[in-house]
C-alpha positions in Angstrom: 27.8 1.0 24.9 28.3 -2.4 24.3 25.6 -5.3 24.6 27.3 -7.9 27.2 27.4 -11.2 24.9 25.1 -13.0 27.8 21.9 -11.0 27.5 22.1 -11.6 23.7 21.1 -15.2 23.8 21.5 -18.1 26.3 23.2 -21.2 26.9 20.7 -23.0 25.0 22.0 -24.2 21.1 18.2 -22.4 20.2 18.4 -19.4 17.8 18.3 -16.1 20.3 15.4 -14.0 19.7 15.2 -10.3 19.5 12.9 -7.1 19.0 13.8 -4.8 15.9 11.4 -2.3 15.8 8.7 -3.8 16.7 9.5 -6.9 15.3 10.8 -10.7 16.1 13.9 -11.9 14.5 16.2 -14.9 15.3 19.8 -14.9 14.6 22.1 -17.6 15.5 24.4 -17.5 18.8 27.6 -17.2 16.1 25.5 -14.1 14.7 25.0 -12.6 18.1 28.6 -12.9 19.2 29.5 -10.7 15.9 27.1 -7.9 16.4 28.4 -7.2 19.8 32.0 -7.0 18.4 30.4 -5.1 15.2 28.5 -2.8 18.5 31.9 -2.4 20.0 34.0 -1.2 16.7 30.9 1.5 16.3 28.7 -0.4 13.7 25.2 0.6 14.3 23.3 -2.5 15.7 20.5 -2.3 13.0 22.5 -1.8 10.0 24.2 -4.7 11.7 21.4 -7.1 11.9 19.4 -6.3 8.8 22.5 -6.6 6.9 25.2 -8.8 8.2 23.7 -11.4 10.2 21.4 -13.8 9.3 18.2 -12.5 10.4 14.9 -14.6 9.4 11.6 -13.5 9.0 8.5 -15.6 8.3 7.5 -15.9 4.3 4.3 -16.7 2.6 4.0 -20.2 3.3 5.3 -20.7 6.8 5.1 -20.1 10.4 8.2 -18.3 12.1 7.6 -19.9 15.4 8.8 -23.3 13.6 9.5 -23.0 10.3 11.5 -19.2 9.6 12.3 -19.6 5.4 13.0 -15.3 4.9 15.4 -12.9 6.1 13.6 -9.8 7.5 11.7 -7.6 5.4 14.2 -4.2 4.3 11.7 -3.2 2.3 10.7 -1.1 5.1 14.1 0.9 5.8 14.2 2.2 2.7 18.2 2.1 3.1 19.6 5.5 0.3 22.2 3.9 -2.4 24.4 6.1 0.0 23.7 3.6 3.3 24.5 0.9 1.3 27.0 1.9 -0.9 29.7 2.5 2.3 31.3 6.2 1.2 34.6 5.3 1.0 33.8 2.7 -2.2 32.8 5.8 -4.2 33.8 7.4 -7.3 33.7 10.2 -9.0 32.7 8.9 -12.3 29.6 8.0 -10.8 26.5 9.2 -9.9 24.7 7.9 -6.4 21.6 10.2 -6.7 19.4 6.6 -7.0 17.3 8.2 -9.3 16.5 6.6 -13.0 17.6 9.6 -14.5 15.9 10.9 -18.0 17.9 9.7 -20.8 17.7 6.6 -19.0 13.7 6.4 -19.8 11.6 6.0 -22.9 10.5 9.4 -24.4 6.8 7.9 -25.0 4.1 9.4 -22.9 3.6 6.3 -20.2 0.6 5.1 -18.8 -0.1 5.5 -15.3 1.0 1.6 -14.3 4.5 2.7 -15.6 4.9 5.8 -13.4 4.2 4.1 -10.7 6.7 1.3 -11.9 9.1 3.8 -12.1 8.2 5.5 -8.6 8.5 1.9 -7.1 11.9 1.1 -8.9 13.4 4.1 -7.6 12.1 4.3 -3.9 11.4 0.8 -2.4 13.0 -1.4 -5.0 16.9 0.4 -6.0 17.6 1.5 -2.3 17.7 -2.5 -1.1 18.6 -4.4 -4.1 22.2 -4.8 -3.1 21.1 -6.1 0.6 18.4 -8.3 -1.2 21.2 -9.8 -3.4 23.0 -10.4 0.0 19.7 -11.7 2.1 19.1 -15.1 -0.3 15.4 -14.6 -0.3 13.0 -12.1 -1.6 11.8 -9.7 1.2 8.1 -10.6 0.8 7.1 -6.6 1.4 8.5 -6.4 -2.1 6.2 -8.5 -3.9 2.9 -6.7 -1.7 4.1 -3.5 -2.8 3.8 -4.7 -6.6 0.7 -6.3 -5.2 -1.0 -2.8 -3.2 0.0 -1.3 -7.2 -2.2 -3.3 -9.1 0.9 -4.4 -11.1 0.3 -8.1 -10.8 -3.0 -7.4 -12.8 -1.2 -6.0 -15.8 -0.6 -9.3 -17.2 -4.9 -10.3 -16.9 -7.8 -9.1 -19.3 -10.1 -6.4 -17.9 -12.9 -9.4 -17.9 -11.2 -10.9 -15.1 -10.3 -8.0 -12.9 -6.8 -7.3 -14.5 -5.7 -3.9 -15.9 -5.8 -5.7 -20.0 -2.1 -3.2 -20.5 -0.8 -3.2 -23.9 1.9 -5.3 -24.4 3.8 -2.2 -25.2 3.2 -0.6 -21.7 3.7 -4.2 -19.8 7.1 -3.8 -21.5 7.9 -0.4 -20.4 6.7 -1.6 -16.3 9.0 -4.6 -16.5 11.7 -2.4 -17.9 11.1 0.1 -14.8 11.0 -2.5 -12.4 14.3 -4.1 -13.5 16.0 -1.1 -13.2 15.1 -1.6 -9.4 15.6 -4.7 -8.6 16.1 -7.3 -11.4 15.7 -10.3 -8.4 12.0 -8.7 -7.3 11.0 -8.6 -10.7 12.3 -11.8 -12.1 10.2 -13.5 -9.9 7.2 -11.6 -10.6 7.1 -11.3 -13.7 6.8 -15.6 -13.8 3.5 -14.5 -12.8 2.3 -13.8 -16.1 2.4 -17.8 -17.5 0.0 -18.3 -15.0 -2.1 -14.8 -14.9 -2.8 -15.7 -19.1 -3.0 -19.0 -19.1 -6.4 -18.8 -17.2 -7.6 -15.9 -18.2 -7.7 -17.4 -21.5 -8.6 -21.3 -20.2 -12.5 -22.4 -21.0 -12.1 -25.0 -18.3 -12.2 -25.0 -14.2 -8.7 -23.8 -14.4 -10.7 -20.8 -15.0 -11.1 -20.2 -11.5 -7.6 -19.1 -10.7 -7.3 -15.8 -13.0 -9.5 -13.6 -10.6 -7.0 -14.2 -7.7 -4.3 -13.9 -10.3 -5.6 -10.5 -11.5 -5.5 -9.1 -8.2 -2.2 -10.9 -7.1 -3.8 -12.5 -3.9 -3.1 -15.5 -5.6 0.3 -15.6 -6.8 2.0 -17.5 -9.5 5.2 -19.4 -11.3 6.1 -21.0 -14.3 8.0 -24.3 -15.0 8.5 -24.3 -18.7 11.8 -23.5 -19.4 13.0 -27.0 -20.0 11.0 -27.4 -23.2 13.9 -25.2 -24.8 16.8 -28.0 -24.1 17.4 -30.2 -26.9 17.5 -33.8 -26.6 14.8 -36.0 -24.7 12.1 -34.4 -22.8 13.0 -33.8 -19.0 9.2 -34.0 -18.0 6.6 -35.8 -19.3 2.7 -36.0 -19.2 0.9 -39.6 -19.6 -3.2 -39.2 -19.8 -5.4 -41.4 -17.4 -8.6 -41.2 -15.8 -8.1 -38.5 -13.7 -6.4 -35.9 -16.2 -2.5 -36.2 -16.4 0.5 -38.1 -14.7 3.3 -35.5 -14.9 7.0 -37.3 -14.0 10.3 -35.9 -14.4 12.0 -32.7 -13.6 11.6 -29.1 -13.7 15.0 -27.7 -13.6 14.2 -23.6 -13.0 11.5 -22.9 -10.8 11.3 -19.1 -9.5 9.8 -17.8 -7.0 9.3 -21.5 -4.7 8.1 -20.2 -1.3 6.9 -17.1 -2.6 4.3 -18.8 -5.5 0.6 -20.1 -4.5 0.6 -22.1 -7.7 3.3 -23.1 -10.2 1.7 -23.3 -14.2 3.8 -26.5 -15.2 4.5 -27.9 -19.0 5.1 -31.8 -19.7 5.7 -33.2 -23.5 3.5 -35.7 -24.5 4.4 -37.3 -27.8 4.3 -34.3 -30.3 2.5 -32.0 -27.5 2.8 -29.5 -24.8 0.2 -30.4 -22.0 -0.4 -27.1 -19.5 -1.8 -27.4 -16.1 -1.8 -26.0 -12.7 0.0 -27.5 -9.7 0.4 -25.9 -5.9 3.2 -24.4 -4.9 4.5 -27.2 -2.2 5.6 -29.8 -1.4 4.2 -33.2 -1.5 4.4 -36.9 -2.0 5.0 -36.6 -5.7 6.5 -33.2 -6.1 9.9 -32.4 -4.1 11.8 -29.0 -4.5 15.8 -28.4 -4.1 16.9 -25.1 -4.1 19.6 -23.8 -6.4 22.7 -21.7 -5.8 23.2 -19.0 -8.4 26.0 -16.5 -9.3 23.2 -13.4 -9.6 19.5 -13.3 -8.7 19.9 -16.2 -5.8 17.3 -14.0 -3.5 14.4 -15.0 -6.2 14.0 -18.6 -4.5 14.5 -20.6 -8.2 14.2 -24.7 -7.3 14.7 -28.2 -9.0 11.2 -29.7 -8.8 10.9 -33.5 -9.3 7.6 -34.8 -10.4 6.8 -38.6 -9.2 3.7 -39.6 -10.8 1.9 -36.5 -9.8 -1.8 -36.1 -10.7 -2.8 -32.7 -12.4 -6.5 -33.4 -12.4 -9.0 -32.3 -15.4 -9.6 -29.4 -13.8 -6.8 -27.9 -13.1 -5.8 -28.4 -16.6 -5.2 -25.4 -19.0 -4.4 -26.5 -22.3 -2.7 -29.0 -24.4 -1.3 -27.5 -27.7 1.4 -29.1 -30.7 5.1 -27.8 -29.5 5.5 -26.6 -32.8 3.1 -24.1 -32.4 3.9 -23.5 -28.6 7.5 -23.0 -30.1 6.2 -20.4 -32.6 4.1 -18.6 -29.8 7.3 -17.9 -27.6 9.3 -16.5 -29.9 6.8 -14.5 -30.5 6.9 -13.4 -27.1 10.7 -12.9 -26.9 10.5 -9.1 -26.8 9.4 -9.0 -23.1 12.3 -11.0 -21.5 14.5 -8.2 -23.4 13.2 -5.2 -21.2 15.1 -6.7 -18.1 17.9 -6.1 -19.7 17.4 -2.8 -21.0 16.1 -1.8 -17.0 19.5 -3.3 -15.9 20.9 -1.1 -18.4 19.4 2.1 -17.8 20.2 1.8 -14.3 23.9 1.7 -14.9 23.8 4.7 -17.5 22.1 6.1 -14.4 24.6 5.7 -12.4 27.1 6.9 -15.3 25.3 10.1 -16.5 25.1 11.1 -19.8 27.6 8.9 -22.4 28.2 7.6 -25.3 25.9 4.6 -24.6 22.7 6.5 -24.3 21.7 6.3 -27.8 22.8 2.8 -28.0 20.1 2.2 -25.4 17.8 4.1 -27.3 18.5 2.1 -30.3 18.4 -1.4 -28.8 14.9 -0.3 -27.4 13.8 0.7 -30.9 14.9 -2.7 -32.2 13.1 -4.4 -29.6 10.0 -2.6 -30.5 10.1 -2.9 -33.6 11.3 -6.4 -34.7 9.8 -9.1 -36.9 9.6 -12.4 -35.2 12.6 -13.3 -37.3 14.7 -10.4 -36.1 14.0 -10.6 -32.8 16.8 -13.3 -31.4 19.3 -10.1 -33.3 17.9 -8.2 -31.4 17.7 -9.5 -27.8 21.3 -10.4 -28.3 21.9 -6.7 -29.0 20.4 -5.7 -25.7 22.2 -8.1 -23.3 25.2 -7.2 -25.3 24.9 -3.7 -24.2 23.7 -4.7 -21.1 26.8 -6.0 -20.2 29.7 -3.2 -21.9 27.1 -1.1 -20.0 27.7 -3.0 -16.5 31.4 -3.6 -17.1 31.7 0.4 -17.8 30.3 1.6 -14.5 32.6 -1.1 -12.5 35.5 0.6 -14.3 34.1 4.3 -13.8 33.5 3.1 -10.2 37.4 1.7 -9.4 38.0 -1.2 -7.3 35.6 -0.1 -4.9 33.5 -2.1 -7.4 34.5 -5.3 -6.0 33.0 -4.6 -2.4 29.4 -6.6 -2.3 28.4 -3.4 -0.6 28.6 -1.8 -4.3 25.9 -1.5 -6.8 28.0 -1.9 -9.9 29.3 -5.7 -9.2 25.9 -6.3 -8.7 24.5 -5.1 -11.9 27.6 -6.3 -13.8 26.5 -10.2 -12.5 22.7 -9.3 -13.6 24.3 -8.7 -16.8 25.6 -11.9 -17.2 23.0 -13.9 -15.7 20.4 -12.0 -18.5 23.2 -12.9 -21.4 21.4 -17.0 -20.9 18.3 -15.7 -19.7 15.5 -17.3 -21.3 17.9 -17.7 -24.0 17.3 -19.4 -27.6 19.5 -21.4 -30.0 18.8 -18.4 -32.1 19.8 -15.9 -29.5 23.1 -17.5 -28.4 24.2 -17.7 -32.2 23.9 -14.4 -32.7 25.7 -13.5 -29.0 28.8 -16.0 -30.5 28.8 -15.0 -33.8 28.7 -11.1 -33.0 25.9 -10.8 -35.6 23.8 -8.1 -34.3 
């Protein structure tokens, strides 16, 4: 059956509307013309709507009647990797089961949160990760699934309603989720910053802690600029009501999906930390970045123009050197992202010589001292890149199709070479001394 074009849109230039699985979606006139042609050529209309047209739904901070800002949630359909990856692109050298294999998981006894994360990665995140990557925005149902599972609480102490998970188990949760969908994990992981800062804060900003522990309030961070060389790009100056922040925060992930952002600004030799709302205002403006990987993470550049952070929203003021040492101690957590992507690559490849390297990489990260962590991180990112390129080679020519998992994992591995990269990590990567 072919759908008549006249029934799919009117002569009005406004987007046409259709009901799909009980939900109202919008698409451009051009998209519906494409739909009618593809339906005639044998494509399933629903699959085309969800994967190939410019379909939109409402996001956390938008009304669908006025400002549709995200694509239709793809979590509900849970397409299998066999559906996402067209059969003509399959290789006999790759395992398309979609379930993380035993050799790609830690052998330690996992806590319930780790088991939950692995289940969500296999059943919810990975089946739709290619479509999520191509959609341009994260499905809101992905983050809701993590909230419903209590995973936003792993960064908070029990005193504020969190699960008080050990750092080792938190790392395993991050690794498991990253093996399902790096984009979703990358947004969710930003939550650790404000959740931890407000839980430890003794001032009025502590009021955010309980909501963050439950995931009812979702947080992001803006501090990557602190690692840049040269003059600070974001500064704070004291005023009678708190601090005035001016400058640019170049990488704020999850914009439109977070309620608050923990911002770091420089003041002399110190770092001023405070909470700002996750929406634009007269003194805060956002422009979205286009990324070659995790583009659906809604990463933005935020510009501040004398933005007031009141005393009630301040979490701390610490010497820069103290913060940097603390950051170096925390380099282990981001290594879990590379381990997660590596683990998924190895699951698709099946048993190989890389499995032993994978176990060794995790052990190095788990046992490294502060001074050894940069080399361990460089090693993990290098293994991730080699695992992804091996998967591309094993998959054959089909790997270059945008519907194939291999090309997605390869782009993600490239991203993880530079994500949270310090000068020490870069030095090890360039010299190969890891």
